[in-house]
C-alpha positions, -999 to +999 in steps of 0.1 A: -076-110-458-092-082-477-120-073-454-110-037-449-103-032-486-137-046-497-156-028-469-141+005-479-148-001-516-185-002-506-181+030-486-191+011-454-179+017-419-170-012-396-204-006-379-223-009-412-205-042-420-213-054-385-250-047-390-250-063-425-231-094-415-242-101-379-205-100-368-197-076-340-179-044-349-152-051-323-145-085-339-143-069-374-119-044-360-097-072-346-098-091-379-088-060-398-059-054-374-048-090-377-054-096-340-080-124-344-087-152-369-122-159-382-141-191-382-154-205-414-189-194-403-177-158-398-160-158-432-192-169-448-212-141-430-187-114-440-184-127-476-222-127-480-226-092-466-199-079-489-213-099-519-180-117-526-168-153-524-148-165-494-118-169-518-121-133-528-124-122-492-093-141-484-075-126-513-070-159-531-067-158-569-096-172-588-077-173-620-067-207-633-029-214-635-013-206-668-006-236-689+031-239-697 
């Protein structure tokens, strides 16, 4: 997941992301540390707060496969 990378790109602290997303700061910390796994609902809240898609938040490529 790219939560920390996207959060830092906005210049946000974990506390700011918590306020913007409605997800607790302690849970955001645990997600960034790889200690917890988010639900789909939590992913949606974080993606909305960070103005990205869930796919982008997860680090999935949005580019179509090259045709060979």
